[in-house]
Structure formats: C-alpha cells, structure tokens
C-alpha positions in Angstrom: 55.2 106.0 86.4 58.2 104.8 84.4 57.6 103.8 80.9 59.6 102.3 78.3 59.7 102.0 74.6 61.4 99.6 72.2 63.0 100.1 68.4 66.1 98.8 67.0 69.4 100.5 66.4 72.2 99.0 63.9 69.9 96.0 64.0 70.1 95.5 67.6 67.1 95.5 70.0 67.3 99.0 71.7 65.1 100.2 74.8 64.5 103.6 76.1 63.3 103.8 80.1 62.1 107.2 80.7 59.7 108.8 83.4 57.0 111.4 81.7 57.4 115.1 82.6 60.6 114.7 84.8 63.2 114.7 81.6 64.8 111.7 82.9 65.6 108.5 80.5 68.2 106.3 79.7 68.6 104.4 76.8 70.3 100.7 76.5 71.4 98.0 73.7 71.4 94.6 75.3 73.0 92.8 72.1 76.0 95.4 72.3 77.6 94.7 75.8 74.5 95.8 77.3 75.3 99.6 76.2 74.5 102.7 77.7 73.7 104.6 74.9 72.2 107.9 76.8 71.2 109.4 80.2 69.1 112.4 80.6 69.0 113.8 84.2 66.6 116.8 84.2 66.7 117.3 80.4 70.8 117.1 80.6 72.5 114.7 78.6 75.3 113.2 80.8 76.7 110.0 79.2 78.6 110.3 75.6 77.4 106.7 73.7 77.2 105.7 70.4 75.5 108.2 68.3 75.8 106.5 65.0 75.5 103.0 64.0 79.0 103.2 62.4 80.3 104.1 66.0 78.9 101.3 67.5 80.3 99.2 65.0 83.7 100.4 65.0 83.0 99.9 69.0 84.9 103.4 69.0 86.8 104.2 72.6 84.8 101.4 73.9 81.9 103.7 75.5 80.2 102.4 77.9 81.9 99.0 77.7 81.8 96.5 80.4 85.1 94.9 81.2 85.6 91.5 82.4 87.4 89.3 83.4 90.0 91.9 83.5 89.8 95.7 83.3 92.0 98.1 81.6 95.7 96.4 79.9 97.4 93.1 80.4 100.9 92.9 79.6 101.9 91.4 76.3 98.3 89.6 76.4 99.8 87.0 78.8 99.2 85.7 82.1 99.6 82.2 84.0 97.2 80.4 86.3 97.4 77.6 88.1 100.7 76.3 86.3 99.4 77.1 82.7 100.2 79.9 80.7 97.2 81.5 78.3 97.5 84.6 76.1 94.5 86.9 74.6 94.9 88.8 71.1 96.7 91.7 71.1 94.1 94.6 70.7 95.9 97.5 71.8 98.8 97.5 68.9 100.4 100.6 70.2 101.5 99.1 73.3 101.5 95.4 72.4 99.3 94.4 75.0 95.6 92.8 75.5 92.8 95.5 76.7 89.7 95.3 78.5 88.9 91.6 78.1 85.9 90.1 76.2 82.8 92.1 77.4 82.7 94.7 75.1 80.1 93.2 72.1 79.0 90.3 73.9 75.2 89.9 73.3 73.5 90.4 76.8 70.0 88.9 77.5 67.7 91.5 78.7 66.4 89.0 81.9 63.9 91.7 83.1 62.5 95.6 83.0 60.8 96.3 86.5 58.7 99.7 86.4 57.3 101.7 89.3 55.8 105.0 90.0 59.3 106.3 91.0 61.7 103.7 90.1 62.9 101.5 87.0 65.2 98.4 87.1 66.9 96.7 84.3 68.5 93.5 84.7 70.4 91.8 81.8 72.6 88.8 82.0 75.4 86.7 79.9 76.5 83.2 80.3 80.2 82.2 79.1 80.8 78.6 78.2 84.6 79.0 78.5 84.9 78.5 74.5 88.0 81.1 74.2 91.7 79.3 75.1 92.6 82.5 76.4 90.2 82.3 79.1 88.6 78.3 79.4 86.6 79.2 82.7 83.0 79.4 82.9 81.3 82.3 84.2 77.9 84.3 84.4 77.7 88.0 84.1 75.3 90.6 85.7 74.3 93.4 84.8 71.6 95.8 86.5 70.6 99.7 86.0 68.8 101.0 88.6 67.0 104.7 87.8 65.1 106.5 90.2 62.6 109.6 89.7 64.9 111.8 91.7 67.4 111.2 88.9 69.9 109.0 90.4 71.1 106.5 88.1 73.0 103.3 89.4 74.8 100.5 88.1 75.6 97.1 89.5 78.1 94.4 88.1 79.0 91.0 89.1 80.8 88.2 87.6 80.1 84.6 89.1 82.4 81.5 88.7 80.4 79.0 87.0 83.3 76.6 86.5 84.6 73.8 88.7 87.9 75.4 89.4 89.2 78.6 91.1 89.2 81.7 88.5 90.9 84.7 88.3 88.7 87.8 87.9 88.3 91.4 87.7 85.4 93.7 86.7 85.2 97.2 85.5 82.8 99.9 83.5 84.0 102.2 80.4 81.6 105.2 80.8 82.1 108.7 79.4 80.8 111.5 81.1 79.8 114.9 79.6 78.4 118.3 80.4 78.0 120.3 77.1 80.5 119.9 74.0 83.9 120.1 75.6 85.4 118.6 78.7 87.9 121.3 78.3 85.5 123.9 79.9 84.7 121.5 82.8 86.0 121.7 86.5 87.3 118.5 87.9 87.3 117.4 91.7 88.8 113.8 92.5 88.8 112.1 96.2 92.6 111.5 97.7 94.1 108.9 95.1 97.5 107.8 94.7 98.7 107.9 90.8 99.9 104.2 89.6 103.3 104.8 87.9 103.4 103.0 84.7 105.9 102.3 81.8 106.2 103.3 78.4 103.9 100.3 77.8 101.5 101.5 80.3 102.0 98.7 82.3 102.4 99.5 86.3 105.9 99.6 87.8 105.1 98.7 91.2 105.1 102.4 92.4 102.4 105.0 93.2 102.6 108.7 94.5 99.9 111.1 95.7 98.2 112.9 93.0 96.9 116.1 94.3 96.3 118.1 90.9 92.6 117.8 91.3 92.0 117.8 95.0 89.7 120.5 94.8 87.8 122.0 91.9 89.9 122.9 89.0 89.5 123.6 85.1 90.5 120.5 83.0 91.5 122.9 80.3 93.9 121.6 78.4 95.0 118.7 80.6 95.4 115.2 79.1 94.7 112.2 81.2 94.8 108.3 80.5 95.8 107.6 84.3 95.2 104.8 86.6 94.7 105.1 90.2 94.5 103.6 93.2 91.9 104.8 95.8 93.2 104.5 99.3 90.6 104.0 102.1 87.5 106.0 101.3 85.0 104.8 103.9 83.3 102.7 101.3 82.7 105.1 98.7 84.7 107.4 96.3 83.3 110.3 94.7 84.4 112.3 91.6 82.8 115.5 90.5 82.3 117.5 87.7 81.0 121.0 87.2 80.1 123.7 84.8 78.2 126.6 86.2 75.6 125.6 87.9 75.5 121.9 86.8 77.2 119.8 89.1 77.7 115.9 88.0 78.5 113.7 91.0 80.0 109.9 90.2 80.5 107.6 92.8 81.8 103.9 93.2 82.0 101.5 95.8 85.3 100.8 97.6 86.5 98.4 100.3 87.2 94.5 100.3 86.7 93.3 96.7 85.1 96.5 95.4 86.3 99.4 93.0 89.5 100.3 94.5 91.3 101.5 91.5 89.9 104.0 88.9 90.8 105.1 85.2 90.8 108.9 84.1 90.7 109.5 80.2 90.1 112.4 78.3 89.7 110.8 74.7 91.0 112.9 71.5 87.5 114.0 70.7 87.5 115.9 74.1 84.0 115.8 74.2 83.9 113.9 77.4 86.0 112.3 80.5 86.2 108.5 80.8 85.8 107.5 84.5 86.5 103.8 84.6 86.0 101.9 87.7 87.9 98.8 88.4 88.2 95.9 91.0 91.7 95.5 90.6 94.8 97.0 89.3 95.8 97.4 85.4 97.8 94.0 84.6 96.4 92.2 87.7 96.1 89.1 86.4 100.0 89.1 86.3 100.6 91.5 89.2 97.9 90.4 91.5 97.1 93.6 92.8 93.4 93.8 93.8 93.4 90.6 91.8 90.6 88.3 93.1 90.6 84.3 92.8 87.1 82.9 92.6 86.4 79.7 93.9 83.4 77.6 92.2 80.2 79.3 93.0 81.8 82.6 94.0 81.6 85.9 92.9 83.0 89.7 92.2 80.6 92.6 92.5 80.7 96.3 92.5 78.2 98.9 92.1 78.4 102.6 90.9 76.5 105.3 90.1 76.2 109.2 89.4 73.3 111.9 90.0 73.2 115.6 88.8 72.6 118.8 91.2 71.7 122.0 89.6 73.0 124.9 92.0 71.6 128.5 92.5 
C-alpha cells in the first residue's frame, strides 16, 4: 500500500509518497511550482532536484520547473496577439530574452492524493486570473503525478483557457535526470530528431537538420548540449534512454497533434545530470507560430510524459 508523509522545506509544505519495501518514492513541493524534488526507483535516485533551501530560493537552473504559458525562450521578450503587443520581463540577460514563462514559482494547490495498493496519484492545480499585463489571459493549469509500484512514474500537464477570448499557449517541463554523480559517465540514446538551428541569441533561424550523434548509445563524455530538437512522426511516443552499466533509464513523451513534438536537451555546468525538457511548441513559438496552439475559450493543451528504470543483467 502506498503511503505519504508531510513536512516542511524552506517554509513550504512538502509531501513524500512511498511504497514500503519497494524503494520507490517521490517528494513534491506544491508551493514552489509543484517542484518534483526527488524520485527513487528501486532505491536509485533519478531526479536532480533542489537539495538545499538556498537552491530552491534561487531557483537554480529551473529544476523540475513547469513551463507555461510558453516554454524555452521568447525573442526580446516580446510577442503580438490579436493585434496587441505584449512583453515579459527579460529574465535571460545573456540573450536578452524572456525564458520559461511564469510557472516556476507559482503556489499550486494540492487538490488530492489518491493512494492504492499498487498506485499513487497526486493532483495539483493553479488558477491564474490574468493579472500580469505580459499575459492578461485567465487560465487554469493542472499537474498530475502518477506513480506505480512497478517503478513507472508519469506526469500529466494541462493548461485550459478560462478567459473569454482566444489565447496563445504552449507548455513544457524542465526535469534533470541522473544516474550517479556525473552525466559524463552516462551513455545517451535519442530517437530520430531534427536539430533546430538557432542564432547567437538562441532563437530559431527557421532551419532544421537531422541530428544523428546519439542515434545509438554513445558516451556523453565531455559533450556540451543546450539544443532544441523537433521530433518527426514517432507513432505517438518518443523515447530517450540513459545508461550506466546495468542501469537503463527510459524517458518518454507523447507526440502527435498538440502534444510534445519538441524537446530541449541540456547539460548544466555542474554536469551532475541531464535536462530532458518536453515542449508542445518550438522555441519562440509566440512569434514564429511553430507548434503554437491558440486556445478558444474552454479549450486546453495537454501533454503526458514519464520514465522508468530497468536493471539489466
């Protein structure tokens, strides 16, 4: 039977859900963007979350951040919608862009925890009133974590238009995955992808090219990645794999109409982990329209992804 316990971290409520005897557990901080702080699969730590209160306060590297109403970067922080011009604050000074939207620190409400013999579901919600002039459109954002005793962990995100006008929207997630202490020691395998070509400010040029470096398992070594990729038709699901010895972490995301057809892959300076960021739209989609959804009142954009660990041999 799944169980949970509650404590505080950095003054915020923290929930740990676990399955006794299996080594499976997850730790979530709803009040900091539903932050997924830790996941253990069979006792193996696979998520690089905020380890200290100082890290959480500084929001270092946007660990496990929710990305809405746009993921990745917005060129020069500006966009136009329905004939009106809007701008977000510049929060990526190195490129002069806005990055990752507004979801990284929002106070989400834990709507429910459902515990069973073989499964645990956590449902969180955030309602936005449109009070930010950069994005004056009301919406509701939902986050659900699904944990299974066999070690499968899934995540569902959804943004629904609560305003009375059409709104532009894209969603994503910013997890860091790990096996051990260094990403350099891992092997990486990616599905068929096209690399999105970017300019000096990390904004797409409009060109793409096939990327085959990790089409088969290959050591990451000293490779530095901060690249966006388009996922061509994947039959509804694309999978990235990380391997270290007998341990093989499988990460997957939904693809298809309105789903996670883009992914950003990033090696942080610490090189402790690898960010695999599902996105329903391209970098700067509010301007280039690539994968962007314009939601009518009552409509939503949703995506699901997940991961599991295999022990070979």
